[in-house]
TIVO-2410 file (N, C-alpha, C; in nm, 3 decimals):
# residues 131
REC num residu      c1      c2      c3 atome chaine
REC   1      M   0.084  -0.118   0.000     N      A
REC   1      M   0.000   0.000   0.000    CA      A
REC   1      M   0.089   0.124   0.000     C      A
REC   2      K   0.050   0.222  -0.080     N      A
REC   2      K   0.129   0.345  -0.090    CA      A
REC   2      K   0.099   0.436   0.028     C      A
REC   3      T   0.203   0.502   0.075     N      A
REC   3      T   0.184   0.598   0.183    CA      A
REC   3      T   0.147   0.733   0.122     C      A
REC   4      F   0.105   0.823   0.209     N      A
REC   4      F   0.068   0.957   0.165    CA      A
REC   4      F   0.188   1.027   0.102     C      A
REC   5      D   0.307   1.009   0.161     N      A
REC   5      D   0.428   1.072   0.108    CA      A
REC   5      D   0.457   1.025  -0.035     C      A
REC   6      D   0.437   0.895  -0.060     N      A
REC   6      D   0.461   0.841  -0.194    CA      A
REC   6      D   0.366   0.903  -0.295     C      A
REC   7      L   0.239   0.917  -0.256     N      A
REC   7      L   0.140   0.976  -0.346    CA      A
REC   7      L   0.172   1.122  -0.376     C      A
REC   8      V   0.209   1.197  -0.274     N      A
REC   8      V   0.243   1.338  -0.294    CA      A
REC   8      V   0.365   1.350  -0.384     C      A
REC   9      F   0.464   1.263  -0.362     N      A
REC   9      F   0.585   1.266  -0.444    CA      A
REC   9      F   0.551   1.240  -0.590     C      A
REC  10      E   0.463   1.142  -0.616     N      A
REC  10      E   0.423   1.112  -0.753    CA      A
REC  10      E   0.349   1.229  -0.815     C      A
REC  11      L   0.259   1.291  -0.739     N      A
REC  11      L   0.184   1.404  -0.792    CA      A
REC  11      L   0.275   1.520  -0.826     C      A
REC  12      S   0.370   1.549  -0.738     N      A
REC  12      S   0.459   1.662  -0.763    CA      A
REC  12      S   0.549   1.635  -0.882     C      A
REC  13      E   0.579   1.509  -0.911     N      A
REC  13      E   0.662   1.478  -1.028    CA      A
REC  13      E   0.581   1.495  -1.156     C      A
REC  14      R   0.456   1.465  -1.153     N      A
REC  14      R   0.375   1.469  -1.274    CA      A
REC  14      R   0.333   1.610  -1.313     C      A
REC  15      K   0.311   1.696  -1.216     N      A
REC  15      K   0.259   1.828  -1.246    CA      A
REC  15      K   0.363   1.934  -1.221     C      A
REC  16      A   0.390   2.015  -1.322     N      A
REC  16      A   0.478   2.130  -1.302    CA      A
REC  16      A   0.389   2.248  -1.263     C      A
REC  17      M   0.438   2.328  -1.171     N      A
REC  17      M   0.360   2.441  -1.124    CA      A
REC  17      M   0.390   2.563  -1.210     C      A
REC  18      T   0.287   2.644  -1.232     N      A
REC  18      T   0.308   2.768  -1.304    CA      A
REC  18      T   0.365   2.871  -1.207     C      A
REC  19      L   0.408   2.983  -1.260     N      A
REC  19      L   0.466   3.088  -1.179    CA      A
REC  19      L   0.364   3.143  -1.079     C      A
REC  20      S   0.240   3.161  -1.122     N      A
REC  20      S   0.138   3.213  -1.030    CA      A
REC  20      S   0.106   3.113  -0.920     C      A
REC  21      Q   0.108   2.983  -0.952     N      A
REC  21      Q   0.086   2.881  -0.850    CA      A
REC  21      Q   0.199   2.880  -0.748     C      A
REC  22      R   0.321   2.899  -0.795     N      A
REC  22      R   0.437   2.905  -0.704    CA      A
REC  22      R   0.424   3.023  -0.609     C      A
REC  23      R   0.386   3.139  -0.663     N      A
REC  23      R   0.370   3.258  -0.579    CA      A
REC  23      R   0.261   3.237  -0.475     C      A
REC  24      K   0.149   3.180  -0.518     N      A
REC  24      K   0.038   3.156  -0.428    CA      A
REC  24      K   0.079   3.061  -0.315     C      A
REC  25      M   0.153   2.956  -0.350     N      A
REC  25      M   0.199   2.861  -0.249    CA      A
REC  25      M   0.299   2.927  -0.154     C      A
REC  26      A   0.385   3.012  -0.208     N      A
REC  26      A   0.484   3.082  -0.125    CA      A
REC  26      A   0.414   3.171  -0.022     C      A
REC  27      L   0.311   3.242  -0.064     N      A
REC  27      L   0.235   3.327   0.029    CA      A
REC  27      L   0.167   3.243   0.137     C      A
REC  28      R   0.109   3.131   0.096     N      A
REC  28      R   0.041   3.043   0.192    CA      A
REC  28      R   0.141   2.987   0.293     C      A
REC  29      M   0.257   2.946   0.246     N      A
REC  29      M   0.359   2.891   0.335    CA      A
REC  29      M   0.413   2.998   0.430     C      A
REC  30      R   0.429   3.120   0.379     N      A
REC  30      R   0.478   3.228   0.464    CA      A
REC  30      R   0.381   3.255   0.579     C      A
REC  31      K   0.251   3.251   0.550     N      A
REC  31      K   0.150   3.269   0.655    CA      A
REC  31      K   0.154   3.153   0.755     C      A
REC  32      M   0.169   3.032   0.701     N      A
REC  32      M   0.169   2.913   0.788    CA      A
REC  32      M   0.289   2.914   0.883     C      A
REC  33      M   0.403   2.964   0.836     N      A
REC  33      M   0.524   2.960   0.917    CA      A
REC  33      M   0.515   3.050   1.040     C      A
REC  34      K   0.420   3.142   1.043     N      A
REC  34      K   0.402   3.227   1.160    CA      A
REC  34      K   0.326   3.155   1.271     C      A
REC  35      N   0.264   3.045   1.238     N      A
REC  35      N   0.186   2.968   1.333    CA      A
REC  35      N   0.279   2.885   1.423     C      A
REC  36      P   0.268   2.902   1.556     N      A
REC  36      P   0.357   2.827   1.646    CA      A
REC  36      P   0.338   2.675   1.637     C      A
REC  37      A   0.218   2.631   1.606     N      A
REC  37      A   0.194   2.486   1.595    CA      A
REC  37      A   0.273   2.428   1.478     C      A
REC  38      V   0.281   2.501   1.369     N      A
REC  38      V   0.356   2.454   1.252    CA      A
REC  38      V   0.505   2.452   1.286     C      A
REC  39      Q   0.552   2.554   1.355     N      A
REC  39      Q   0.693   2.558   1.393    CA      A
REC  39      Q   0.728   2.443   1.487     C      A
REC  40      A   0.638   2.411   1.578     N      A
REC  40      A   0.661   2.299   1.670    CA      A
REC  40      A   0.664   2.166   1.594     C      A
REC  41      K   0.576   2.153   1.496     N      A
REC  41      K   0.573   2.031   1.417    CA      A
REC  41      K   0.704   2.014   1.339     C      A
REC  42      I   0.754   2.122   1.283     N      A
REC  42      I   0.880   2.116   1.209    CA      A
REC  42      I   0.995   2.079   1.302     C      A
REC  43      A   0.994   2.135   1.423     N      A
REC  43      A   1.099   2.103   1.520    CA      A
REC  43      A   1.094   1.955   1.558     C      A
REC  44      R   0.973   1.899   1.572     N      A
REC  44      R   0.960   1.756   1.601    CA      A
REC  44      R   1.010   1.671   1.484     C      A
REC  45      Q   0.976   1.713   1.361     N      A
REC  45      Q   1.016   1.636   1.244    CA      A
REC  45      Q   1.167   1.634   1.226     C      A
REC  46      K   1.235   1.741   1.268     N      A
REC  46      K   1.380   1.746   1.254    CA      A
REC  46      K   1.449   1.641   1.341     C      A
REC  47      K   1.380   1.595   1.446     N      A
REC  47      K   1.438   1.494   1.534    CA      A
REC  47      K   1.402   1.352   1.492     C      A
REC  48      K   1.334   1.338   1.378     N      A
REC  48      K   1.296   1.206   1.328    CA      A
REC  48      K   1.373   1.175   1.201     C      A
REC  49      L   1.389   1.047   1.174     N      A
REC  49      L   1.457   1.002   1.053    CA      A
REC  49      L   1.367   1.028   0.933     C      A
REC  50      A   1.423   1.087   0.828     N      A
REC  50      A   1.347   1.114   0.706    CA      A
REC  50      A   1.313   0.982   0.637     C      A
REC  51      P   1.195   0.972   0.577     N      A
REC  51      P   1.160   0.849   0.505    CA      A
REC  51      P   1.247   0.832   0.381     C      A
REC  52      D   1.253   0.709   0.331     N      A
REC  52      D   1.335   0.680   0.214    CA      A
REC  52      D   1.294   0.764   0.092     C      A
REC  53      S   1.164   0.793   0.081     N      A
REC  53      S   1.119   0.873  -0.033    CA      A
REC  53      S   1.179   1.013  -0.028     C      A
REC  54      K   1.191   1.069   0.090     N      A
REC  54      K   1.249   1.202   0.106    CA      A
REC  54      K   1.399   1.199   0.077     C      A
REC  55      I   1.466   1.094   0.123     N      A
REC  55      I   1.609   1.080   0.097    CA      A
REC  55      I   1.633   1.061  -0.053     C      A
REC  56      Q   1.546   0.986  -0.117     N      A
REC  56      Q   1.555   0.966  -0.263    CA      A
REC  56      Q   1.537   1.100  -0.336     C      A
REC  57      Q   1.445   1.181  -0.287     N      A
REC  57      Q   1.421   1.313  -0.345    CA      A
REC  57      Q   1.546   1.400  -0.334     C      A
REC  58      R   1.612   1.395  -0.218     N      A
REC  58      R   1.736   1.471  -0.199    CA      A
REC  58      R   1.846   1.420  -0.292     C      A
REC  59      A   1.854   1.288  -0.309     N      A
REC  59      A   1.955   1.230  -0.398    CA      A
REC  59      A   1.930   1.273  -0.542     C      A
REC  60      N   1.804   1.275  -0.583     N      A
REC  60      N   1.770   1.320  -0.718    CA      A
REC  60      N   1.812   1.465  -0.740     C      A
REC  61      K   1.787   1.548  -0.640     N      A
REC  61      K   1.822   1.690  -0.651    CA      A
REC  61      K   1.974   1.707  -0.659     C      A
REC  62      A   2.046   1.633  -0.576     N      A
REC  62      A   2.193   1.640  -0.578    CA      A
REC  62      A   2.248   1.591  -0.712     C      A
REC  63      A   2.188   1.484  -0.765     N      A
REC  63      A   2.232   1.431  -0.894    CA      A
REC  63      A   2.208   1.533  -1.005     C      A
REC  64      K   2.095   1.601  -0.999     N      A
REC  64      K   2.065   1.704  -1.099    CA      A
REC  64      K   2.165   1.818  -1.091     C      A
REC  65      Q   2.204   1.855  -0.968     N      A
REC  65      Q   2.303   1.961  -0.951    CA      A
REC  65      Q   2.439   1.918  -1.008     C      A
REC  66      I   2.475   1.791  -0.992     N      A
REC  66      I   2.600   1.741  -1.047    CA      A
REC  66      I   2.598   1.750  -1.199     C      A
REC  67      I   2.486   1.711  -1.258     N      A
REC  67      I   2.473   1.717  -1.405    CA      A
REC  67      I   2.478   1.862  -1.452     C      A
REC  68      I   2.412   1.952  -1.380     N      A
REC  68      I   2.413   2.094  -1.418    CA      A
REC  68      I   2.555   2.148  -1.412     C      A
REC  69      K   2.626   2.112  -1.306     N      A
REC  69      K   2.763   2.160  -1.291    CA      A
REC  69      K   2.853   2.106  -1.403     C      A
REC  70      K   2.833   1.981  -1.439     N      A
REC  70      K   2.918   1.917  -1.539    CA      A
REC  70      K   2.888   1.967  -1.681     C      A
REC  71      F   2.761   1.975  -1.716     N      A
REC  71      F   2.727   2.003  -1.855    CA      A
REC  71      F   2.692   2.150  -1.881     C      A
REC  72      A   2.645   2.221  -1.781     N      A
REC  72      A   2.614   2.362  -1.801    CA      A
REC  72      A   2.726   2.451  -1.747     C      A
REC  73      G   2.818   2.393  -1.671     N      A
REC  73      G   2.931   2.469  -1.620    CA      A
REC  73      G   2.892   2.569  -1.513     C      A
REC  74      M   2.790   2.539  -1.436     N      A
REC  74      M   2.745   2.632  -1.331    CA      A
REC  74      M   2.753   2.565  -1.195     C      A
REC  75      D   2.791   2.643  -1.094     N      A
REC  75      D   2.782   2.589  -0.958    CA      A
REC  75      D   2.646   2.630  -0.900     C      A
REC  76      K   2.622   2.592  -0.774     N      A
REC  76      K   2.490   2.615  -0.714    CA      A
REC  76      K   2.449   2.762  -0.714     C      A
REC  77      Q   2.544   2.851  -0.680     N      A
REC  77      Q   2.509   2.993  -0.671    CA      A
REC  77      Q   2.476   3.051  -0.807     C      A
REC  78      D   2.554   3.016  -0.910     N      A
REC  78      D   2.525   3.065  -1.044    CA      A
REC  78      D   2.386   3.020  -1.089     C      A
REC  79      Y   2.357   2.893  -1.063     N      A
REC  79      Y   2.227   2.837  -1.100    CA      A
REC  79      Y   2.114   2.906  -1.022     C      A
REC  80      A   2.134   2.929  -0.893     N      A
REC  80      A   2.030   2.990  -0.810    CA      A
REC  80      A   2.005   3.135  -0.849     C      A
REC  81      N   2.107   3.203  -0.903     N      A
REC  81      N   2.091   3.343  -0.940    CA      A
REC  81      N   2.028   3.362  -1.078     C      A
REC  82      L   2.007   3.254  -1.152     N      A
REC  82      L   1.941   3.266  -1.282    CA      A
REC  82      L   1.795   3.304  -1.262     C      A
REC  83      P   1.736   3.375  -1.356     N      A
REC  83      P   1.592   3.402  -1.348    CA      A
REC  83      P   1.513   3.272  -1.360     C      A
REC  84      L   1.395   3.270  -1.301     N      A
REC  84      L   1.315   3.147  -1.296    CA      A
REC  84      L   1.287   3.087  -1.434     C      A
REC  85      P   1.245   3.164  -1.534     N      A
REC  85      P   1.218   3.101  -1.665    CA      A
REC  85      P   1.343   3.036  -1.725     C      A
REC  86      T   1.458   3.099  -1.706     N      A
REC  86      T   1.583   3.041  -1.757    CA      A
REC  86      T   1.615   2.912  -1.685     C      A
REC  87      R   1.597   2.913  -1.552     N      A
REC  87      R   1.621   2.792  -1.473    CA      A
REC  87      R   1.529   2.679  -1.516     C      A
REC  88      Q   1.401   2.711  -1.538     N      A
REC  88      Q   1.305   2.609  -1.580    CA      A
REC  88      Q   1.342   2.552  -1.716     C      A
REC  89      A   1.383   2.638  -1.810     N      A
REC  89      A   1.421   2.592  -1.943    CA      A
REC  89      A   1.544   2.502  -1.934     C      A
REC  90      L   1.641   2.542  -1.851     N      A
REC  90      L   1.762   2.462  -1.833    CA      A
REC  90      L   1.728   2.327  -1.771     C      A
REC  91      D   1.642   2.327  -1.669     N      A
REC  91      D   1.599   2.202  -1.605    CA      A
REC  91      D   1.533   2.109  -1.706     C      A
REC  92      D   1.440   2.164  -1.784     N      A
REC  92      D   1.367   2.083  -1.880    CA      A
REC  92      D   1.463   2.020  -1.982     C      A
REC  93      R   1.558   2.100  -2.030     N      A
REC  93      R   1.652   2.052  -2.130    CA      A
REC  93      R   1.743   1.943  -2.071     C      A
REC  94      I   1.792   1.967  -1.951     N      A
REC  94      I   1.884   1.871  -1.889    CA      A
REC  94      I   1.811   1.742  -1.852     C      A
REC  95      V   1.691   1.754  -1.797     N      A
REC  95      V   1.616   1.634  -1.758    CA      A
REC  95      V   1.579   1.553  -1.883     C      A
REC  96      A   1.545   1.622  -1.991     N      A
REC  96      A   1.510   1.550  -2.114    CA      A
REC  96      A   1.630   1.476  -2.170     C      A
REC  97      Q   1.746   1.539  -2.167     N      A
REC  97      Q   1.865   1.478  -2.227    CA      A
REC  97      Q   1.933   1.377  -2.135     C      A
REC  98      K   1.936   1.405  -2.006     N      A
REC  98      K   2.018   1.328  -1.913    CA      A
REC  98      K   1.939   1.257  -1.804     C      A
REC  99      A   1.815   1.221  -1.831     N      A
REC  99      A   1.731   1.157  -1.729    CA      A
REC  99      A   1.794   1.027  -1.678     C      A
REC 100      G   1.848   0.949  -1.768     N      A
REC 100      G   1.910   0.822  -1.729    CA      A
REC 100      G   2.032   0.843  -1.642     C      A
REC 101      A   2.112   0.941  -1.677     N      A
REC 101      A   2.233   0.970  -1.599    CA      A
REC 101      A   2.196   1.020  -1.460     C      A
REC 102      I   2.093   1.104  -1.452     N      A
REC 102      I   2.048   1.156  -1.322    CA      A
REC 102      I   2.002   1.041  -1.234     C      A
REC 103      K   1.927   0.949  -1.292     N      A
REC 103      K   1.877   0.833  -1.217    CA      A
REC 103      K   1.991   0.746  -1.165     C      A
REC 104      K   2.091   0.724  -1.251     N      A
REC 104      K   2.205   0.641  -1.215    CA      A
REC 104      K   2.289   0.705  -1.104     C      A
REC 105      I   2.313   0.835  -1.118     N      A
REC 105      I   2.391   0.908  -1.016    CA      A
REC 105      I   2.315   0.911  -0.884     C      A
REC 106      A   2.183   0.932  -0.891     N      A
REC 106      A   2.101   0.938  -0.769    CA      A
REC 106      A   2.106   0.805  -0.695     C      A
REC 107      K   2.106   0.696  -0.769     N      A
REC 107      K   2.113   0.564  -0.707    CA      A
REC 107      K   2.244   0.546  -0.631     C      A
REC 108      K   2.354   0.595  -0.691     N      A
REC 108      K   2.484   0.587  -0.625    CA      A
REC 108      K   2.492   0.679  -0.504     C      A
REC 109      L   2.423   0.792  -0.511     N      A
REC 109      L   2.426   0.889  -0.402    CA      A
REC 109      L   2.341   0.848  -0.281     C      A
REC 110      M   2.252   0.752  -0.300     N      A
REC 110      M   2.160   0.714  -0.192    CA      A
REC 110      M   2.234   0.672  -0.064     C      A
REC 111      T   2.342   0.596  -0.077     N      A
REC 111      T   2.414   0.551   0.043    CA      A
REC 111      T   2.474   0.670   0.117     C      A
REC 112      R   2.531   0.765   0.040     N      A
REC 112      R   2.586   0.886   0.103    CA      A
REC 112      R   2.477   0.969   0.169     C      A
REC 113      M   2.363   0.977   0.103     N      A
REC 113      M   2.252   1.056   0.156    CA      A
REC 113      M   2.198   0.994   0.286     C      A
REC 114      K   2.192   0.861   0.290     N      A
REC 114      K   2.145   0.793   0.411    CA      A
REC 114      K   2.241   0.816   0.528     C      A
REC 115      K   2.372   0.809   0.498     N      A
REC 115      K   2.471   0.836   0.603    CA      A
REC 115      K   2.461   0.980   0.651     C      A
REC 116      A   2.444   1.072   0.557     N      A
REC 116      A   2.432   1.214   0.593    CA      A
REC 116      A   2.306   1.237   0.676     C      A
REC 117      E   2.199   1.167   0.645     N      A
REC 117      E   2.074   1.179   0.721    CA      A
REC 117      E   2.093   1.128   0.863     C      A
REC 118      L   2.162   1.017   0.878     N      A
REC 118      L   2.189   0.963   1.012    CA      A
REC 118      L   2.275   1.060   1.092     C      A
REC 119      E   2.373   1.121   1.027     N      A
REC 119      E   2.459   1.220   1.093    CA      A
REC 119      E   2.378   1.344   1.134     C      A
REC 120      R   2.291   1.389   1.043     N      A
REC 120      R   2.206   1.504   1.072    CA      A
REC 120      R   2.115   1.475   1.191     C      A
REC 121      L   2.060   1.356   1.193     N      A
REC 121      L   1.970   1.314   1.300    CA      A
REC 121      L   2.044   1.308   1.433     C      A
REC 122      K   2.165   1.255   1.431     N      A
REC 122      K   2.247   1.246   1.552    CA      A
REC 122      K   2.273   1.386   1.609     C      A
REC 123      K   2.313   1.480   1.520     N      A
REC 123      K   2.338   1.618   1.564    CA      A
REC 123      K   2.211   1.684   1.617     C      A
REC 124      A   2.100   1.661   1.549     N      A
REC 124      A   1.974   1.724   1.590    CA      A
REC 124      A   1.931   1.674   1.727     C      A
REC 125      R   1.950   1.545   1.752     N      A
REC 125      R   1.912   1.491   1.882    CA      A
REC 125      R   2.004   1.538   1.993     C      A
REC 126      E   2.133   1.555   1.961     N      A
REC 126      E   2.227   1.609   2.059    CA      A
REC 126      E   2.191   1.752   2.094     C      A
REC 127      M   2.158   1.831   1.994     N      A
REC 127      M   2.120   1.971   2.018    CA      A
REC 127      M   1.991   1.979   2.100     C      A
REC 128      G   1.899   1.887   2.074     N      A
REC 128      G   1.773   1.884   2.148    CA      A
REC 128      G   1.792   1.846   2.293     C      A
REC 129      S   1.886   1.756   2.321     N      A
REC 129      S   1.909   1.711   2.458    CA      A
REC 129      S   1.984   1.816   2.539     C      A
REC 130      E   2.062   1.901   2.472     N      A
REC 130      E   2.137   2.005   2.543    CA      A
REC 130      E   2.045   2.117   2.592     C      A
REC 131      Q   1.938   2.141   2.522     N      A
REC 131      Q   1.851   2.253   2.557    CA      A
REC 131      Q   1.756   2.221   2.669     C      A
***
């Protein structure tokens, strides 16, 4: 049986958001972040191990950044400073051409991502116990 996280991940992969949808979501999230209950929930989640689907998502993102750096010659800051339409066009072109390579690199990165998640969790729990 699929979990809610799996379904959301599939939906987000299938549908690209328009610029107006992104802005609307950003406003909604900004309002939500002022709510103490949401902040408490985020603090609790930071002390829990991320699910495999989330770690896979991080690996995919890291793999895409590696491909961008290799084939577009940009590091993270150069890529982040591009205007949104340019970034979207670059993403679409790279994903269309290098989807297999991204998948292969992400698979190799999974072990590193899991170790990094365990390290992050260890630090988060230490920080929580000190306070």
